[in-house]
N, C-alpha and C positions, 0 to 999 in steps of 0.2 A: 406265610406265602404258600399257596396250595399248587402242587404239581399234579399232572395226570397220573392216575393210579397205575396205569400200564402204558408201556411205550409201544408205539407202532411198530409192526413188524418190518416195515420198509424204512427203518431209521437210517440216518445219514451214515455213510462209511465211516468207521472209526469209533461210532457210538456204541456203548455197550448197553443193551436194553435190559430192562428190569426182569422181563419173563419172555420166554419164547418156547412154543411147543417143540417137542422132538418127535418128528414124523419123517418117515422115509418111504422107500419103494414098497415095503411090505404093507403099510397102511394104505397107500395108494392102490395097490392091486386088490386089497380086501374090499375096499369101498367100490371100486370098479366092478368087481365080481358080483357084489350085492346088487348094484345098479342094474347090471346086465341080466341078472336072474330075477329082477323085479322084486327083490326083497326090500320093500320100502316102508310098509306099515309097521306097527307096534306088536309086540308079542308074537312075532313070526319065528321061523326056524332059527335064525341067527340070535335073536334077543333071548329066546328060551334057553339056548345053548350057553350063552354068556351068563345068564342068571345062574344056571346050574354050576358053571365053573367058578363064578364069584362066590357062591355059597360054599362050595368045596374049599377054595382058597382061604376063606374066612372062618370056616369050620362053623357055620350057623345052619339053622333049619331052612332058612329061606332068604334069598336075595332077590329084590324086585327092581329092575332097572326103571328109572323115572327120567323125566325131562330135565331135572335139576335137583340139587340138594334141597332147595326151597320146596319143590314138590314132595320130596320125601319128608320134609318136616310138616307140611300140611297134612299128608297122609297119617303121620304119627299121631298128631293131635286128634284127628278123626278116629283113628283106631283105638285110642285111649279115652274116647268119650270126654274130651275136654270141652267145656262149654261156658255159658254165662255164670258169673259168680266165682269161677275157678281162678286160681293164681298159679302161674308158672314162673319159677325162679330161673333167671338167666343173667349173664354178664352184660353190663352196659358197653363194655368194650367188645363189640361184635358187629357182624353185618346185620343189616336191617331185616333179613328174611325171617329170622326167628320171631322178632317182635310183630312183624305184619301177620304172620301165620296165627300167633296167639290172639291178636286183636281180632282177626277174621272170625274166630271161633266164639267171640264175645267174652273171652277170658282176659285176664289182666297180666301183663308181663311185670315181674318184680325185679327191678334191676339191682344187681349186686356189684360190689367192687371187686378188684382183682388183686392178685399177688404180682408185685414187680418183678420177681425173679423169672417168672414164666409168662406173665400176662394172662394167666388163666384165672378162672373164678375162684374166689376165696371161700373155703368151706366154712370158715367161722361166720363170714357175712351170710351165707345161706342160712346157717343155724339161727342167727339173730333175727332174720326176716321171715322165718317160718310162721305161719298162722293156721288157724283151723280151716282156712280156705285153700291152703297149699295143696296142690294135686301133682305137680310134676317139677323135676329139675332137669334143665336143659343146659348143661355145660358145653363150652366150646373148647376143643383141643387146639389152642392158638399155635400157628407156625408148625403144626404136626407134633408138638410136644404134649404128652398126655397130662390131663389133670390128675389130681390125687384120687383115683378112682376107688381105692380102698375106702377112704373117708366118705366119698360121695354114695358109694353103695351102702355103707352103714347108715347114713343119714336116711336114704331112701327106704331102706328096709325098716328102720326103726320107726319112721313116720307113715309108713304105708304109701309112698309116693312112686310114681313112675319115674324111671331115669332114662331120658332120651339124649343120646350123644350127638352133638353137632361135630361130627368127624369130617366135615367138608374138606379139611386140609390134611386129613390123617391117613390116607391110603399108604400102607407100607410102614406105618408106625405101630408100636405095641405098648401094652401096659402089663408087665409081668408075664410076657410071651404072648398075650392075647391081642389080636388085631384091634386097633381103635374102632369103635362102632360096634363091637360084639360083647362088650363088658356089661352094659346096661341092658334095659329092656329092648330098646331099638337103637339103631345107628343110622345116621344120614351122611352119605358120602357124596363128594362133588367130583365130577369129571369135566368141569368147566375148562376152557382153553388155558387158563392161567394155572391149573393144578398140575401135579406130578404126573398123573395119567389123564388122558384127555378123550372125550368123544365129541369135542366142539362145545356142545351144550350137552349136559347129561348129569345123572346122579344115580344113587341107589338107596333103597330101604333095606336094611338088614335087621333080622331078628332071629332068635332061637326059640321063641315062644310060638308053638303051633297055633294057638287061638289068635294071637295078633297077626300072624302070617295069614290065616284064613280071612280075617277082617280086612287086612291091607290089600289082598288081591282083588277083592270085591271093590274096594275103594278105587284101586288103580284102574279098574276097567268100568269106570263110570257107574258103580253101583250094581253091576251085573255079575253073574257067575260064569262069565265067558271063559275064565281060566280053567274052571272045572269042565266046561264043555271041550276045550281044546285037549284036555287030558283024557277025554272020553268018559268022564264020570256022569254026565248027563247028556240027554239027546238033543236038548234045546237049552239056550241060555235066556235069562229074563232079568228083570229088575228085582234085586233082593235086598237092597240096602243103600245107604248114602255113598256117594262117590264122585269122581271127577275124571278128567282126561289125563292120566298120569302114566302113560306108556311112552317108552323110547322108540324111535324109528329104528328099523333094522339096519338102515343105512349107517346110522351113527353106532349102532351096536357092533358092526362090522369093524369100524375103526377102533372101538374100545376093546374088541377081542385081541387084536394084535398089541395094543398097548398093554393089556393085562399080561401077555406073555413077556413083556419087557420090564415088569415091575422090579425084579432084582437089579437089573442093569441100570435103570434109571435112577433108583434109590441110592445104589452105590455111588454113582457119579454125583448126585447132589450132596450126599453126606460128605464126600471128599472135599467139595468146595466149602461147605459149611464149616468143616474142621479147619481149613486153611484160614478162613476168615477169622474164626475163633482164636486161633493161635496168633495170627498176624495183628490182631487188635488188642491183645493182652496188655501191651505196654501203654496204650491209651487209658485203659482202665486203671493201671497202676499209677498213672499221672492224675487221676480224678477227672478226666474229661468225659468219660462215658461209663456205662455199666453194660456188661455182656449178658446174654440169656443164661439161665440155669436149667440143666436137664436133670430132673429128680431121679433119685434111685428108683428103679423099676420101670423106668421109661426108656424106650428105644425110638429115636425120632427118624423121620424120613427126609430131613434136610429140605423141607418145603420153603421156609423163609429164614434168612438170617437178618436179625435185627439188633440194634443197640439203642439205648436211651442216652441221648445227650444230657449233659449236666444242667442246661437250662433251655428254655423254649428259644431264647435268642441264639444259642448255639446251634440248635436244631436247623433253624431258618438259615444261618450262615453256611452251615455245612451242606444242606440241600442245594442252596444256590451255588455254592463253589463246585460241587460235584456236577450239577447240571451244565455248568459252564465248560467243564473239561470233558463233557461227553460220557459221564457215568450216570445211568438211569436210576439213581436212588430215589426214594419217595417216602412219604409218610404212611399212615394207615387209618384205621377206624377212628371216626370222631364219636364222642360219648353220645349214645342213644338217649340216655336219661335227660340230657340237656338239649336235645334236638327240637326244632320247632314243632314237629308233629307230636312228639311226646308231651311237650308242654301243652299243646292244644287239647289232647285227648286225655291226658293223665294229670295235668297240673304240674305244680312245682315239686320236684321229687328230691330236692335237697342236693347235697354235694357228695361225690364219690372221688375223694382225693387221688387215689392211685390211678383211677381211670383217666382223670384229667392229666396227671403227670405223664402217663403213657402217650396219650394222644398229642400233647404239646411237645414231646422230646423224642419220639421214636424216629429212627432212620433205618429204612430197609434197604438193603443192598441187592444188587442184581444177583439172581440165583436160578439157574436152569442148566440142564444137562448139555446144552450146546455151547457153553462157555469154555474157551480154551484155557490152558494153564497160564498163558501170557495175560488173557483177559482178567483172570483172577488175582494175579499178582498186581496188574495195574489197578484194579479196584482197591486192593489193600493199601498200595502206595498213595493213591489219590485221597482215600479216606483219611490216612494218617495226616496227610498235608492239610486237608480241609479242616480237621479238628484242631490242628496246631497253628493254623494261619492267624 
């Protein structure tokens, strides 16, 4: 049984929604000020300021604001010269953006299985599927919990591959103290309305590599050197390479600027809820009804998603049905990309990835956002216990 991925913000009174953005008067005033000052286009004063602040926050050479994490992924593939005949390794348990971006370049996504403790891509799977055509690894930091970046960096280095992090869910998370999205060659961040920090729609391209940054800013500005022009480095801008329309409106950048200033506050609130769920459901794991997520040594997470795996698909369906009936907006998540209709059409029968199937058929995601009250969180725990034991 498939429920809506996100609950409407105007949900019925008493219903606990899956996700809700945390915005207030400061965000409202920032957007209004940008509107009144006619800061509406992309790469204007606000956007350039936010890019600078984000780069400083993440300790990288360059941060470029984009319309979405999807756009940042498309830019990454272009900047790394991925094209026909190339293979890009990625998890099948992921959003479709990566796979679409890879196919759009004429390259082939190589779907890998995941580890059940984190639902992140399995490094052993990557190693088994490497070929002479492999050019890039694109791991997803699921739920804001880092992949084993030490292992992935070693694989990429040893085989001469690019490593592009899908850190769409990762703002505020780290691997050995480094922000997710800054460990590999490129990081792709999302500021979609469902993420920890939002700009409504939006994302960012992060890199510490000056040459990739140079190529990316040309790609971002439709293949022109407009960014160099805005810095006063050239007196006119012109077409200098491939590109697209990958800039974020200053109106949305104004919203994001306030949200970035609240990163510590919002991350702390979400982590506290995550920890309450984790402790409150330990007894269900001891009873063999579910398994809880694992946070690897070296990873510090941002509380983006709290998930459990039900013992069976039938139990997942029963729990989601029960929680929906009592007004708790729990839901499933990704469906396996390798078994999707479009993958079969474009790539043929790709075989079986058992952990990916298990995750898709048994995951239960609980409501998690900074606007939840302590009473809401306790109610979610109690209703989840009851649903699993019913």
